N, C-alpha and C positions, 0 to 999 in steps of 0.2 A: 504493500499500499504506500500512497505518495507520503514523504514523511509531514506535508503540511495536513495530511487529512490526520494523522497520530496528533498532530499537534490540536488540532480542532476537539478531537475528543476529549485530549486533555485537558485544554479550555474550559469545554462543556462539562465538564467532571468537576473542576474546580469552580466554576461560576455555581454550578447548583450545591455544590457541599457548601461554599463559602457565604453567597450572598443568601442564599431560601434559609441556611440557617440562620444567617443574621434576621432574616425577616420575620423568621419564625419567633424567635425571641422580642422582636418591635411589634409586631403585627396586634399582639393582645388578642381581643374578641374577634379582629377581622383576618386571624391567619386561617380560617375556614375560606377565606377567598381563594386560597394558593392554586386551586385546581384550574382557575380563569387562564393561567400561564398556558396552559396546553392550547388554549386558542391561539395564542400569540406565536405559536410555533411556526407555522407554514407562511405567515403573511410576509416575512422577509423575501421567501422566494416568489411569492404572488406579486409582491410591489415592484420587485427586480425586475422579473421576466415580464410581467403583465402590464407594467406601467413605465416603470422608470427608462427601463432599455428603451422600448419603442418612441418614446417621448423625447429621449434622449437625441436617438439616432434621426429622428423626423425633423428636430431642428437643426442638429448639425448638418444635416444635409440640405436644408433649405439656407442655412448660412454659408454653403458653401465649406463646410468644416469636417474634415475626417475625424472621428472621433477617437484615431488612433495615434494623432500627430500631437505634439506639444501644443500647452495653451499658452504659451507667452505671447506669440501673436495673434492670439485670440481677441475680439474686440471685447470693449469693457460690457456691453449688454450681455453677450454670450457668457461670461463669466459670472455675472451675476444670476443668469438663467441655472449654469449649473450649481452655483453655489445654493440656490433655494431650492432646487429640482427636489432632492432627498428630503430637504424639513420639511416642506408641504405635503410630499406624496407619503411620507414614512409616518407624519402625525396624523394624518387622517385614517391611514389604514390601520395601525395601530390601536387606534379608538371605536374603529367601525361595530366590533362585537359587541359593544354598550348597546348596538340598536336592537340586540334580541331582548323581547320582552323581561326574560327571567333576570337579566344583568341588570336592566335598565330599573326593575324595581329595588335592586341592593343597592341603587347611587342614592342614600339618604344621610346625609350629613357628611362632617370632610372626613372623617375618619373613614369611613367604606369607600368614597370617594379617593382619597390618596392611594389608600392599598388594592382596590380594584384596579387602578392605573399601573401603580408599582407594579403587580404580577402580570397584568397582561402585557406592559413594556417590557419587563425583565424576559419574559416567554419570547416576544418578538427578539430582543438580543441572543438568546440562545439560539434561536433558530438562525440568526445572522450570521453567530460562528459558522455553522454548517455552510451555508450559502456562499460565506467568504472563503472558507477552506475549499470547498468545490470548486469555485473562480480558481483560486491560485492554483490549484493541482493541475490544471491546465497546461503549466509551465515547466517544459522540461527542464528547463536551467535549474529550478528550484529543487528539482527531484534531486540533486548532487547533493544537496545540506543536508545534516543529520539534522533530528528534531530538536535536539536543545539549543539550534540556532535561530528558532524560531520564537524566541522569548519574547521579543519586541511585540508578534504578532499575539503572543499570550495576555501579555500585561493591556496591550491595546483593547482586545475583544473582552477581557476581563471586566475593565473601567466601562465598556461600551454598554456593556449589558445590565449593569447597574443604572447608569446614564439615563438607557431607554425607560428604564422602570420610572425615575424620576421624572423626567419630561413627562410621559402619560399620567402619571400622579399629579404633577401641577396642572396639567389641563383640565384634568376631572373635580379637582379642587374648586378651581374657578368657577367650573361650568357649573356648580351647583351652587354659588353665590349669589345670584343675581339674576335679572332678566338677560343682560346683556355676555351673560358667563362664559356660555360655549363660545362666542368669538374672542374674549379674553382670553381663555385658557388656549385656546389654538393657537394665538399669536403669539403669546406667551412660552406656549411649546415648540414654536417654530423659529421664535426668535433664538431660545436657548441653543436649540439644534443647529442653527446657522453658525452661532457665535463657536460651538464647539469644530465645526468643519470647517472654519475660516483659516485656522493655520495652515490645513493639510492643501487648500486652493491655492495661499500664497507661495508653498514650497514648490508646487505643482507650474507654477508661472517663473520661480524663481527669485522671488523676493525675500523670503527667509529660508534657511537651511531645514533638513528635516528634523534635526535635532531640536533646532528652534520651535518647530511645527510640532513635536511630542510635548515640548514644554506646555506650549499654549495651549494644548489640548487638555493636559492634566490639570492646571490651572484651571479651566474651565472645571472641568470635573469636580473638582474641589468645591467649587462656588455652589454648584448643583448639589454636593453633599449636604452643604450648609444650610441650602435653602429647604432640603429634603426634612435636616433636622427640626429645621423653624416648624416647618407644616407638621409635621407627627406632634412635637409638643403641642399646637394650638390643636389638634384634635383630640390629644389625650386629655388637655385642660377643658376642652369642651363636650368631652363626654363624660357621662353620668358615673361614679364610683360605685363599687359595693354599698349597699346600704347598712348603716352603722347604728347598732342601737345603743340610744343614749339614755333613756328610762324605760322600766319594765315595771308594770303594776303588780306589786305583790300578791301571791296566791292565786 
């Protein structure tokens, strides 16, 4: 088997072992929503093959740009399109299962919204590990590298799995807050996603180095973690705690 596929298997196993164990500890009564991660697993393949790929190739063909060519000479509008394509498509697809009546009924309160989003997004992230590994396995050159040389892939996908969960969690938390919550939530998730992807695009056009792009991504990931912790504290504070008996009548 191609070494990058082995790396994908290891990365997926570590993501489940670490993130879902942490989520189980933090989610409290909402840990029963963990099963929805299964719904997110195939969505990366669906959005990449059924939406992003065809749209990107179509726009590139319209602009007379070869998708395989370097982006340094591409017009600014095309770079903006490339930057926004993944955030717009993926954030929409990740939250699509909430349209199911059974899930929509569970979208009550900030805590349920946060963890429903986290589990859906993390499931998407797990599926993305497999999709990216599958795409990279088409490279004969990468087949020459041992598994241990794919630590960069492991670290990025490990963080990406959690980041996808946080972005969808933010979307749904804002969605339940007001009349225009869905719009605010979607735009916020797209904004976070775009910010996370910006460094990679700048590296592709030669503005920053690959190392600088990685530092940028992990910096944005830390900001996402802080936002997630804030939302989780708010949801815990808003949830009614267990009833406490302060007085009992004798007899």
